N, C-alpha and C positions, 0 to 999 in steps of 0.2 A: 170452327177454326177462325172465326172473325174475318171471313172473306165474303165478298158479294156472291149472291146466288149465280150471277152471270159467270163469274170466274170459276166457281165450283163446276158448273156445267162444261165450261171450256176445258177444265182440267180432265174431267171424266171423258170427254170426247177426244182429248189430245194426249197428254203425257201418260195418263193412267191407262188408257186403252193401248197405247204403244207399249207400255211396260208389260201389260198382261199378254199381249200378242208375242212379245219377245220371250216372256217366261215359258209360254207354251212350246216355243221352238227349241228350248234347251233340252239337253240330254236328261231323260227321265231319271237316270240313276246317279246324276251328279248334283249335289246340293248347290242351290243358288245362294251365294253369300251376300251380305249387305255391301261389302266392298265392291263386288262385281256389279251390283245395281248402281252404286255410286258412280263407278267408272263409266258405265254405259249411258247413264241418263243425267247425272248431276255434276260431275267434275268438269271443270273447264277443259276443252280440247287442248291436248298438248301438255297437260299436267297430270300428276299422280294424285290419288286420293289423299295421300299423306300431306300434300301441300295445302289442303283445306280451301282450295279456290273453287267457287261454284260458277256455273254457267250463268249468263245473263238471261233475264226473262222473269216476268211476274209470277210464273207458276213454279219456279224451281224451289224456292224456300218452303211453300206449303207442301209440295210433293215430298221434300226431304223430311219434313215434320211427320207426314203420314207414314213414310217408310220407317223412320226411327221408332214411331209409336208401335207399328205392327211388329217390328223386330223386338222391342223391349217387352211387349205383352206376350210374345211367343212362349217363352219358357214357363212363366207363371201359369199360362193357360193350359199347357200340356201337363203341368204338375198339379193342376186343380187347386192352385192357391191364388189369392187376390193380388192383382197388380195395381199399384198406386202410381199415379203420375204427378209430378211436382207442379205446384201452382205456377202459372205463367207459361206453361207448355200446353199443347192440345190435350184435352181429356180423352180417356178411352172411348167415350161416346162418339168421338169424331170418326171412329171406324164404322159407325152405323151398323153394328152387328144385329140390331133389331129391325133393320130395313125389310120391306116386304119381299125383296128379291133374295134375301139371304137369311130369313128367319129360320132358326134351327129347329127342325122337327116339331112342328106345331102341336103334335099329339103327345109330346113328351114334356109334361109340366116341370119335371125336375130339371131338365136341361135349361128351360127358359128361366126357372127360378134361380138357378145358380148364376146364369148370365146377368139377371137383374141384380143379384147380390153383388156381383163384381162391379157392375156399373154404378150401383148405389154407393158402395164402399169408396170408390174412386171419387165420386162427387162429394161425399161427406168429407173425405180427407182434404180435398181442395178447398172446401168451404171453411173449415176450422183451422187449417194449417197455413198461415201466411208464409210467403217465401223467405222471410227473415226470422221466422220463429226460432230456428235452431242454428242457423248459419253462424251466429256470433258466439256460440258456446265452444269452449275448449274441450279437449278430451277429458280433462280432469273434472270440468263442470258437468259433462254428461254422466260421468261415473257417479258423481254425487247426486245428480238429479234422479238417477235410477234407483236410489236407495230411499227416496222420499215416498211418503204415503200418497201424495198428490199424483205422482207418476203411476204408481200401481193402480190407483183408483181409476185413472183415465184409461190405461191399457186394458184393465179388466172390463170396464164398461164397454169399450169399443169391441173387444173380443166377444163379449156376451151378446151384443146386439148383432154384429155381423155374422157370427158363427151360430148364434142361437135363434134369432128371429128368422134367419134365412136357412136354417138347418134342413138338409136333405131337399133343398130346392123349394121349400115352402115360402110363400109370400106373406109378410106380416100384415095384420089388419091395420087400417088407418090409425087407430088409437095407439096401437103398439109402435107404429112407425114414428108418430109424433113424440111419444114419450121417450123412445130410444134416442132419437136425434137430439132432443132437448138435453137429455142427461149427458150425452157425449160432448156436446158443445159447452155445457156448463163445467164439466170436469176438465175439459181442455183448457179453458180460461184459467182455472185454478192451477193446473200444471204449469202454465206459462208464468204465472206469478211466482210459483216455487222456483222455476228456472232462473228468474231474475234475482231471487234471493241467494241462490247457491253460486251465482256467477260473480266472481270478483268480490266476494265479501259484501254483497249488497249494492255495489257501485253500478250495477247494470251489466249488460253484455260487453265483453271485452273486445270483440272484433267489430270492425267497421269496413264495409265494402265501398270503395271509391270507383266511380265509373268515368271513363274518359273516351271521347270520340277521336279517333285518329284518321286523318285524311292523308292519302299518299298518292303521288304520281311521280313521273320521272324527275328526280332532282329535288323534290320538295316533300316535306312531311310536316303536318300540323296536328297539334293535340289540343283538344278543347275539354277542360275538366271543370265541372260545376264549382263555383266559388274560388277559382284560381285564374291567374292570368293565362290567356291563350299563348301556347308555346309553339314556336317554330323549331321543330326538332332537327331538321336537316335542310340545307339548301337555302335559296332565296329567290325572289321573283326575277332578279337579274339573270339567274342561271336557267330559268325556265325556257322551254322551246316554244316557238310559235306554231309548231305542228300539232295536229290532233294527238290525243293520248288518253289513256284510261285513268280514271280517278277511282281508287279503291278506298273503301271505308271499313273500319272495324271498330268494335267496342272492346275496350280493355277494362277488365274488372280487377282492381287491385285489392288484395287482402291486407289491410293495414295491420291487423292483429297478427298475421302470419309473417310479417316483416319481409315479404317478397320471396320467401323460401318456396321451393317446389312443392313442399308438403302443405302449403297454404291453400286457400280457396280461390286464388286468382286464376283467371282464364280469359280467353278472348273469343270474340264472335265476328267472323268475316261476313260482311253484307255484300249483295250483288254490286258489281262495279258500274260506274257511269262512264260515258264517253264524252270527253271534252273536245270542243271544236278547235280551240287553240289553248294549249296549256297555259301560256303566259297571260292571255286575255281573261280566261275563265278563273285562273288563280287570283288575278287582280280583283275580280268581283267577289271571290270568296273572302279574301283578306279585308276588303272594304266592308263587307257585310258584318264582320265581327267588330270593326271599329276599335278605338282605344289603342292601348299599347300592346304590342305582341312581343313577348320575351323570346329571345333566341337562345336555345340551350345547346344545340349541336349534338344532342344525344337522342337516340331513338330507342323506344322500349322494344325488347325482343318479342317475337311472336311466341305464344305459348303453345305447348303440345296439344292442349285441350281444344284449340281452335278448330282442328279438323273434325271434331265430333259435335260442335255446337250447332243447334238447330237454327 
């Protein structure tokens, strides 16, 4: 999960132990929902889960990522199908299902083989599928891509390797493993080349994601977008208070190809908030750090619904 070992141990002894103890105390016949866990351990006190506001603390975001990962793997695991995690998010291996303390029935090779298959399939998917591989394709592009020989060759190769080499829990020999991964990676590259050809008549992918950092506190909101002027969305330094206050930060992802429509790929991610000693003084430091001209727009982007589910 790209966190220090010291933090992982602190999480195990802290929030994760607290969560496990809390779960044991719940009614055996009442399902524990993800929303209930959010409300109990992750949501900022005094807010609802739908507000998408997290508590402060360095362990909150990694804990949320683990909870989301466990939740998203649940149905595929029960259904005995392979769960794939998107690049940029924690991999399934973060659950450490092969740890010494939770190794599934060591005398059952099939169980271990199927688990290895799922862990491998997730690792392979993340290795060959960059986060921007398909996000720029329109629905019409995807429909055309799925009629190409390159698409079918890639899908058939992936299915044959994952479902064949790991069939009935068997573990492939090293030579078979190397050959299968090489074929999948090669055919994946070919499929992406085909995707670029069918997208927009060969002009390349039609969608482009723009990322902006939005800083907000009482009376002031600032937006920083790569390649653009820093924008003061609301308020001014003169309106800022000298009292302490919270500085909230969120990342806004704009789908240029989606024209801002709700059906586009745009979403936002709220980060843990910081505490300002003096809103006026600390905002002066923030504005000075960016330097140059700051454009005042007077408009503030709306929070997107997806914000409450972002890791």
